All heavy atoms as an XYZ file, in Angstrom:
664
protein
N     115.186     55.599     72.143
C     114.184     55.183     73.185
C     114.272     53.705     73.376
O     114.367     52.947     72.503
C     112.878     55.692     72.595
C     111.695     55.280     73.623
S     110.098     56.079     73.186
C     109.748     55.390     71.575
N     114.184     53.412     74.643
C     114.257     51.913     75.048
C     112.837     51.347     74.950
O     111.782     51.921     75.471
C     114.780     51.811     76.468
C     114.722     50.286     76.924
C     116.145     52.365     76.634
N     112.742     50.339     74.265
C     111.401     49.560     74.064
C     111.450     48.159     74.615
O     110.366     47.551     74.619
C     110.893     49.621     72.612
C     110.563     51.049     72.100
C     111.853     48.892     71.679
N     112.558     47.682     75.085
C     112.641     46.328     75.558
C     114.117     46.044     75.957
O     114.964     46.852     75.941
N     114.255     44.699     76.355
C     115.591     44.181     76.835
C     115.626     42.776     76.627
O     114.586     42.081     76.550
C     115.726     44.545     78.318
C     114.747     43.928     79.229
C     114.924     42.689     79.790
C     113.528     44.630     79.528
C     113.955     42.186     80.589
C     112.570     44.106     80.324
C     112.795     42.812     80.863
N     116.914     42.273     76.652
C     117.112     40.815     76.618
C     117.678     40.444     78.011
O     118.348     41.242     78.621
C     118.085     40.331     75.537
O     119.307     40.811     75.812
C     117.529     40.687     74.196
N     117.533     39.155     78.363
C     118.163     38.750     79.656
C     117.159     39.131     80.854
O     116.065     39.620     80.665
N     117.681     39.011     82.079
C     116.824     39.318     83.309
C     116.586     40.934     83.380
O     117.491     41.660     83.073
C     117.684     38.849     84.405
C     119.063     38.713     83.954
C     119.013     38.500     82.426
N     115.451     41.261     83.818
C     115.127     42.678     83.883
C     116.096     43.492     84.782
O     116.378     44.608     84.441
C     113.638     42.796     84.458
C     113.242     44.268     84.483
C     111.917     44.446     85.286
N     110.886     43.751     84.821
C     109.661     44.348     84.537
N     109.603     45.602     84.737
N     108.767     43.596     84.117
N     116.535     42.921     85.864
C     117.306     43.712     86.841
C     118.837     43.762     86.409
O     119.509     44.535     86.769
C     117.311     43.092     88.264
C     115.929     43.253     88.920
C     115.950     42.633     90.271
C     115.522     44.741     88.913
N     119.194     42.849     85.446
C     120.536     42.965     84.799
C     120.404     42.671     83.291
O     120.853     41.640     82.866
C     121.488     41.890     85.418
C     121.763     42.181     86.882
C     122.995     42.952     87.001
N     123.352     43.081     88.357
C     124.440     43.682     88.838
N     125.204     44.318     87.982
N     124.627     43.823     90.099
N     119.814     43.592     82.513
C     119.628     43.268     81.121
C     121.005     43.062     80.339
O     121.932     43.704     80.746
C     118.880     44.570     80.604
C     119.143     45.551     81.638
C     119.332     44.866     82.892
N     120.916     42.230     79.411
C     122.176     42.048     78.601
C     122.208     43.024     77.474
O     123.356     43.496     77.132
C     122.169     40.556     78.117
C     122.244     39.557     79.206
C     122.045     38.137     78.716
O     121.891     37.906     77.615
N     122.239     37.243     79.661
N     121.138     43.187     76.786
C     120.978     44.111     75.615
C     119.714     44.914     75.829
O     118.789     44.478     76.366
C     120.929     43.277     74.350
C     122.076     42.324     74.128
N     123.228     42.748     73.392
C     122.189     41.058     74.300
C     123.967     41.650     73.342
N     123.432     40.684     73.970
N     119.706     46.172     75.134
C     118.502     46.866     75.113
C     117.905     46.867     73.649
O     118.608     46.915     72.691
C     118.801     48.296     75.534
C     119.170     48.526     77.023
C     119.337     50.040     77.211
C     118.146     48.072     77.933
N     116.570     46.757     73.635
C     115.916     46.956     72.326
C     115.601     48.356     72.175
O     114.963     48.931     73.042
C     114.618     46.059     72.304
N     116.058     48.944     71.121
C     116.059     50.431     70.938
C     115.310     50.818     69.721
O     115.478     50.149     68.633
C     117.451     51.042     70.924
C     118.399     50.700     72.133
C     119.765     51.055     71.813
C     117.844     51.417     73.339
N     114.675     51.929     69.711
C     114.079     52.548     68.469
C     114.870     53.816     68.319
O     114.878     54.711     69.248
C     112.607     52.916     68.626
C     112.145     53.773     67.515
C     111.821     51.590     68.689
N     115.640     53.923     67.234
C     116.431     55.089     66.918
C     115.684     55.936     65.924
O     115.433     55.522     64.874
C     117.772     54.690     66.430
C     118.645     55.861     66.100
C     118.520     53.770     67.396
N     115.420     57.256     66.227
C     114.653     58.096     65.323
C     113.191     58.163     65.780
O     112.945     58.169     67.063
N     112.293     58.110     64.780
C     110.850     58.037     65.227
C     110.383     56.808     65.714
O     111.013     55.766     65.462
C     110.016     58.711     64.223
C     110.058     57.990     62.907
O     110.257     56.802     62.935
O     109.872     58.566     61.879
N     109.144     56.761     66.229
C     108.544     55.478     66.748
C     108.306     54.446     65.629
O     108.097     53.285     65.985
C     107.297     55.843     67.501
C     107.629     56.523     68.803
C     106.409     56.623     69.651
O     105.370     55.959     69.505
O     106.386     57.542     70.541
N     108.335     54.862     64.371
C     107.992     53.878     63.265
C     109.335     53.199     62.862
O     109.279     52.378     61.953
C     107.342     54.570     62.112
C     105.932     55.109     62.490
O     105.339     54.421     63.329
O     105.541     56.171     61.904
N     110.403     53.598     63.394
C     111.717     53.011     63.004
C     111.796     51.456     63.447
O     111.202     51.059     64.441
C     112.903     53.764     63.673
O     112.961     55.061     63.105
N     112.673     50.763     62.810
C     112.887     49.349     63.138
C     113.529     49.281     64.550
O     114.415     50.051     64.873
C     113.756     48.773     62.100
C     114.045     47.281     62.430
C     115.014     46.695     61.346
O     115.326     47.305     60.336
N     115.369     45.449     61.490
N     113.092     48.270     65.364
C     113.748     48.028     66.564
C     115.054     47.314     66.374
O     115.157     46.332     65.603
C     112.852     47.141     67.526
C     113.503     46.748     68.776
C     111.531     47.815     67.778
N     116.046     47.808     67.140
C     117.438     47.336     66.903
C     118.042     46.890     68.353
O     117.701     47.614     69.372
C     118.473     48.223     66.344
C     117.924     48.553     64.919
C     118.884     49.436     64.147
N     120.215     49.065     64.181
C     121.274     49.896     64.020
N     121.013     51.227     63.827
N     122.537     49.514     64.178
N     118.846     45.892     68.438
C     119.432     45.627     69.737
C     120.719     46.275     69.856
O     121.582     46.360     68.974
C     119.616     44.098     69.860
C     118.395     43.191     69.947
C     118.701     41.786     69.978
C     117.502     43.544     71.054
N     121.020     46.666     71.136
C     122.382     47.304     71.499
C     123.408     46.143     71.585
O     123.085     44.999     71.762
C     122.236     48.086     72.784
O     122.100     47.182     73.889
N     124.591     46.619     71.701
C     125.690     45.785     72.080
C     125.551     45.330     73.450
O     124.674     45.963     74.174
C     127.065     46.457     71.832
N     126.194     44.378     73.866
C     126.064     43.868     75.344
C     126.394     45.057     76.244
O     127.379     45.702     76.164
C     126.962     42.699     75.546
C     126.720     42.013     76.890
C     127.495     40.722     77.053
N     127.198     39.977     78.174
C     126.225     39.132     78.276
N     125.632     38.743     77.247
N     125.989     38.459     79.477
N     125.529     45.143     77.357
C     125.718     46.228     78.261
C     126.880     45.909     79.287
O     127.063     44.744     79.690
C     124.486     46.436     79.062
C     123.254     46.914     78.201
C     122.025     46.868     79.151
C     123.423     48.283     77.683
N     127.623     46.878     79.629
C     128.621     46.768     80.687
C     127.870     46.486     82.038
O     126.767     46.979     82.314
C     129.459     48.074     80.808
C     130.297     48.391     79.624
C     131.353     47.362     79.447
O     131.957     46.883     80.461
O     131.695     47.128     78.275
N     128.490     45.690     82.927
C     127.741     45.230     84.167
C     127.250     46.415     85.014
O     126.139     46.314     85.514
C     128.806     44.470     84.920
C     129.700     43.924     83.777
C     129.797     44.955     82.782
N     127.978     47.384     85.298
C     127.579     48.533     86.030
C     126.424     49.281     85.489
O     125.378     49.612     86.019
C     128.784     49.480     86.409
C     128.275     50.696     87.101
C     129.876     48.787     87.222
N     126.565     49.528     84.131
C     125.392     50.211     83.393
C     124.218     49.293     83.431
O     123.096     49.799     83.625
C     125.884     50.549     82.044
C     124.833     51.274     81.110
C     124.474     52.545     81.761
C     125.431     51.475     79.739
N     124.374     48.046     83.236
C     123.156     47.112     83.275
C     122.459     47.181     84.599
O     121.244     47.098     84.651
C     123.637     45.651     83.007
N     123.242     47.244     85.649
C     122.621     47.296     87.077
C     121.813     48.612     87.182
O     120.634     48.680     87.647
C     123.640     47.218     88.084
N     122.278     49.750     86.719
C     121.587     51.033     86.746
C     120.407     50.971     85.857
O     119.323     51.494     86.319
C     122.552     52.162     86.355
C     123.585     52.450     87.306
N     123.241     53.038     88.598
C     124.915     52.501     87.240
C     124.445     53.197     89.249
N     125.465     52.867     88.451
N     120.443     50.517     84.682
C     119.350     50.377     83.838
C     118.266     49.424     84.279
O     117.051     49.716     84.348
C     119.716     50.024     82.397
C     120.543     51.205     81.840
C     118.564     49.560     81.559
C     121.243     50.897     80.466
N     118.729     48.319     84.949
C     117.760     47.422     85.571
C     117.040     47.959     86.582
O     115.785     47.728     86.737
N     117.526     48.883     87.456
C     116.763     49.577     88.546
C     115.738     50.481     87.815
O     114.639     50.601     88.271
C     117.765     50.416     89.339
O     118.722     49.521     89.992
C     116.983     51.183     90.436
N     116.133     51.146     86.759
C     115.208     52.004     86.115
C     114.052     51.226     85.405
O     112.935     51.754     85.229
C     115.864     52.847     84.995
N     114.304     49.971     85.047
C     113.259     49.203     84.313
C     112.443     48.402     85.263
O     111.409     47.811     84.890
C     113.982     48.120     83.409
C     114.788     48.634     82.263
C     115.422     47.519     81.466
C     113.912     49.513     81.316
N     112.692     48.450     86.552
C     112.006     47.625     87.545
C     110.492     47.839     87.517
O     109.706     46.842     87.644
C     112.511     47.894     88.998
N     109.993     48.971     87.354
C     108.613     49.366     87.408
C     107.921     49.422     85.967
O     106.737     49.717     85.908
N     108.667     49.068     84.907
C     108.123     49.112     83.527
C     107.131     48.048     83.347
O     107.298     46.814     83.728
C     109.263     49.063     82.577
N     106.025     48.398     82.589
C     105.007     47.467     82.223
C     105.493     46.600     81.137
O     105.910     46.972     80.152
C     103.736     48.168     81.868
C     102.537     47.262     81.439
C     101.313     48.070     81.110
O     101.359     49.288     81.152
O     100.414     47.403     80.559
N     105.315     45.212     81.298
C     105.796     44.240     80.286
C     104.554     44.108     79.289
O     103.446     43.948     79.599
C     106.061     42.907     80.886
C     106.269     41.881     79.752
C     107.263     43.096     81.757
N     105.010     44.237     77.944
C     103.974     44.190     76.863
C     104.100     42.854     76.128
O     103.460     42.693     75.084
C     104.285     45.362     75.963
C     104.296     46.742     76.595
S     102.776     47.128     77.458
C     101.748     47.571     76.001
N     104.863     41.893     76.561
C     105.061     40.549     75.861
C     106.393     40.438     75.228
O     107.219     41.315     75.508
N     106.571     39.387     74.500
C     107.882     39.101     73.846
C     107.765     39.471     72.361
O     106.741     39.235     71.695
C     108.369     37.702     74.079
C     108.718     37.422     75.474
C     109.286     36.074     75.648
O     109.268     35.174     74.675
O     110.025     35.850     76.683
N     108.798     39.935     71.822
C     108.907     40.230     70.374
C     110.232     39.755     69.830
O     111.061     39.374     70.652
C     108.749     41.784     70.103
C     107.618     42.498     70.668
C     106.392     42.247     69.793
N     105.268     43.073     70.180
C     104.578     43.109     71.136
N     104.709     42.146     72.160
N     103.596     43.916     71.386
N     110.464     39.759     68.496
C     111.670     39.339     67.910
C     112.197     40.460     67.043
O     111.399     41.197     66.313
C     111.502     38.118     67.067
C     111.276     36.869     67.937
C     111.224     35.575     67.081
N     112.563     35.158     66.473
C     113.597     34.638     67.067
N     113.568     34.542     68.380
N     114.681     34.359     66.346
N     113.472     40.633     67.050
C     114.213     41.534     66.113
C     115.643     41.012     65.861
O     116.260     40.403     66.799
C     114.190     43.014     66.631
O     114.727     43.765     65.557
C     115.106     43.195     67.768
N     116.177     41.132     64.770
C     117.466     40.680     64.390
C     117.659     39.241     64.854
O     118.783     38.823     65.287
C     118.531     41.576     65.078
C     118.388     43.048     64.647
C     119.316     43.937     65.424
O     120.284     43.463     66.147
O     119.206     45.184     65.295
N     116.664     38.410     64.689
C     116.737     37.000     65.059
C     116.778     36.697     66.562
O     116.965     35.589     66.931
N     116.560     37.735     67.378
C     116.635     37.543     68.856
C     115.264     37.774     69.450
O     114.565     38.693     68.949
C     117.676     38.399     69.511
C     119.069     38.197     68.977
C     119.713     36.905     69.699
O     119.272     36.501     70.712
O     120.570     36.310     69.024
N     114.913     37.231     70.516
C     113.685     37.500     71.270
C     113.990     38.452     72.368
O     115.078     38.363     73.085
C     113.091     36.260     71.852
O     112.916     35.270     70.752
C     111.809     36.497     72.625
N     113.223     39.509     72.582
C     113.391     40.405     73.652
C     112.062     40.648     74.319
O     111.005     40.417     73.783
C     113.983     41.792     73.098
C     113.000     42.576     72.245
C     112.161     43.665     72.747
C     112.950     42.398     70.820
C     111.421     44.355     71.984
C     112.138     43.119     70.065
C     111.333     44.108     70.618
O     110.530     44.877     69.807
N     112.102     41.104     75.553
C     110.926     41.525     76.383
C     110.520     42.892     75.929
O     111.367     43.800     76.232
C     111.112     41.401     77.872
O     111.550     40.007     78.070
C     109.915     41.639     78.616
N     109.337     43.088     75.448
C     108.835     44.505     75.100
C     108.258     45.124     76.353
O     107.537     44.451     77.106
C     107.627     44.332     74.040
C     106.998     45.684     73.663
C     107.897     46.402     72.614
N     107.182     47.607     72.306
C     107.491     48.316     71.271
N     108.423     47.905     70.423
N     106.890     49.428     70.992
N     108.713     46.393     76.546
C     108.124     47.065     77.852
C     107.623     48.451     77.417
O     107.895     49.045     76.325
C     109.248     47.284     78.831
C     110.493     48.019     78.235
C     109.666     45.987     79.491
C     111.553     48.311     79.181
N     106.836     49.028     78.286
C     106.320     50.369     78.146
C     107.151     51.233     79.138
O     106.942     51.088     80.374
C     104.784     50.417     78.478
C     104.168     51.778     78.346
C     104.212     52.246     76.878
O     103.922     51.434     76.028
N     104.414     53.501     76.781
N     107.967     52.099     78.624
C     108.703     53.045     79.520
C     109.061     54.239     78.824
O     108.970     54.286     77.429
C     110.022     52.289     80.015
O     110.733     53.151     80.896
C     110.957     51.979     78.831
N     109.421     55.257     79.454
C     109.903     56.560     78.769
C     111.445     56.723     78.888
O     111.951     57.769     78.750
C     109.177     57.760     79.411
C     109.384     57.941     80.859
O     110.036     57.006     81.541
O     108.891     58.906     81.474
N     112.118     55.623     79.242
C     113.569     55.565     79.372
C     114.228     55.843     78.030
O     113.914     55.184     77.104
C     113.980     54.247     79.899
C     115.564     54.175     80.204
C     115.997     55.083     81.195
C     115.920     52.689     80.598
N     115.181     56.770     78.041
C     116.061     57.075     76.900
C     117.445     56.876     77.346
O     117.817     57.082     78.512
C     115.711     58.514     76.220
O     115.998     59.471     77.219
C     114.365     58.587     75.778
N     118.241     56.516     76.333
C     119.764     56.297     76.581
C     120.492     57.057     75.605
O     120.055     57.304     74.484
C     120.090     54.781     76.680
C     119.386     54.097     77.765
C     119.660     54.155     75.367
N     121.736     57.377     75.929
C     122.717     57.886     74.995
C     123.531     56.684     74.479
O     123.886     55.821     75.208
C     123.623     58.930     75.692
C     122.829     60.260     76.017
C     123.765     61.218     76.592
O     125.019     61.180     76.406
O     123.177     62.145     77.368
N     123.855     56.752     73.228
C     124.543     55.695     72.641
C     125.532     56.137     71.486
O     125.429     57.248     71.004
C     123.661     54.629     72.050
C     122.876     55.079     70.952
S     121.558     53.991     70.464
C     120.670     55.085     69.504
N     126.483     55.295     71.247
C     127.303     55.446     70.157
C     126.913     54.564     69.022
O     126.682     53.471     69.301
C     128.847     55.212     70.489
C     129.465     56.061     71.535
C     130.831     55.473     72.023
C     129.531     57.441     71.124
N     126.750     55.094     67.810
C     126.286     54.276     66.645
C     127.522     54.165     65.696
O     127.966     55.193     65.077
C     125.126     54.921     65.973
N     128.079     52.996     65.508
C     129.142     52.734     64.650
C     128.697     52.830     63.235
O     127.569     52.384     62.905
C     129.831     51.435     64.910
C     130.515     51.412     66.212
C     131.217     50.069     66.426
O     131.441     49.247     65.434
O     131.548     49.781     67.621
N     129.435     53.399     62.291
C     128.987     53.489     60.876
C     129.604     52.316     60.109
O     129.511     52.476     58.847
C     129.549     54.825     60.368
O     130.926     54.852     60.437
N     129.833     51.221     60.689
C     130.281     50.028     60.013
C     129.072     49.402     59.310
O     127.912     49.814     59.400
C     131.011     49.057     60.942
O     130.056     48.524     61.823
N     129.366     48.298     58.617
C     128.281     47.571     57.846
C     127.135     47.171     58.771
O     125.946     47.227     58.433
C     128.862     46.298     57.269
C     127.944     45.482     56.514
C     128.604     44.309     55.900
N     127.650     43.364     55.391
C     127.925     42.225     54.960
N     129.195     41.821     54.840
N     127.054     41.400     54.516
N     127.484     46.718     59.996
C     126.409     46.288     60.883
C     125.845     47.317     61.806
O     124.808     47.198     62.486
C     126.873     45.069     61.788
C     127.220     43.948     60.892
N     126.273     43.218     60.230
C     128.373     43.423     60.523
C     126.885     42.268     59.486
N     128.189     42.332     59.714
N     126.489     48.518     61.927
C     126.105     49.680     62.662
C     125.788     49.385     64.155
O     124.677     49.510     64.642
N     126.729     48.813     64.916
C     126.627     48.448     66.281
C     126.154     49.639     67.083
O     126.730     50.785     66.986
C     127.851     47.881     66.795
O     128.293     46.824     66.069
C     127.642     47.436     68.217
N     125.182     49.509     67.956
C     124.627     50.498     68.944
C     125.266     50.234     70.359
O     124.915     49.207     70.896
C     123.138     50.529     68.980
C     122.429     50.792     67.671
C     120.933     50.684     67.882
C     122.882     52.153     67.092
N     126.088     51.088     70.818
C     126.708     50.917     72.199
C     126.095     51.872     73.099
O     126.346     53.100     72.908
C     128.342     51.001     72.126
O     128.868     50.151     71.218
C     128.929     50.709     73.458
N     125.435     51.377     74.152
C     124.796     52.299     75.163
C     125.863     52.799     76.032
O     126.670     52.147     76.514
C     123.693     51.591     75.924
C     123.117     52.447     76.998
C     122.643     51.010     75.010
N     125.923     54.181     76.221
C     126.870     54.926     76.984
C     126.345     55.217     78.375
O     127.043     54.986     79.397
C     127.374     56.125     76.280
C     128.412     56.901     77.106
C     127.901     55.799     74.923
N     125.114     55.762     78.392
C     124.428     56.059     79.728
C     123.082     56.379     79.577
O     122.545     56.536     78.457
C     125.182     57.231     80.368
C     125.103     58.549     79.517
C     125.703     59.742     80.238
N     125.753     60.815     79.289
C     126.886     61.537     79.012
N     127.957     61.272     79.600
N     126.864     62.566     78.160
N     122.372     56.372     80.669
C     120.945     56.664     80.796
C     120.813     58.207     80.818
O     121.636     58.866     81.263
C     120.289     56.118     82.069
C     120.159     54.643     82.096
S     119.168     54.024     83.518
C     119.557     55.146     84.902
N     119.650     58.623     80.303
C     119.334     60.082     80.421
C     118.410     60.356     81.599
O     117.710     59.551     81.973
C     118.700     60.583     79.205
C     119.659     60.577     78.037
C     118.986     61.137     76.797
N     119.822     62.240     76.334
C     119.455     63.013     75.476
N     118.264     63.095     75.019
N     120.203     64.030     75.095
């Protein structure tokens, strides 16, 4: 579930994601591909901004939305989350 983004709203650089239930830690995705960022930016255009938060040492804009994405989760030490597409 998408709970925020970094960068400009219409071309987000990373998504702030909650993987699992809503009590899970917020994690940032890998940098979004430009075409995907544009599609996601359009979907985020009407989302209500809830302020700024920090995770993994980065500041992100917290939003209220029901947007979910499909991603690949690497099983390496850092467990990179790569967004593949919107649902």
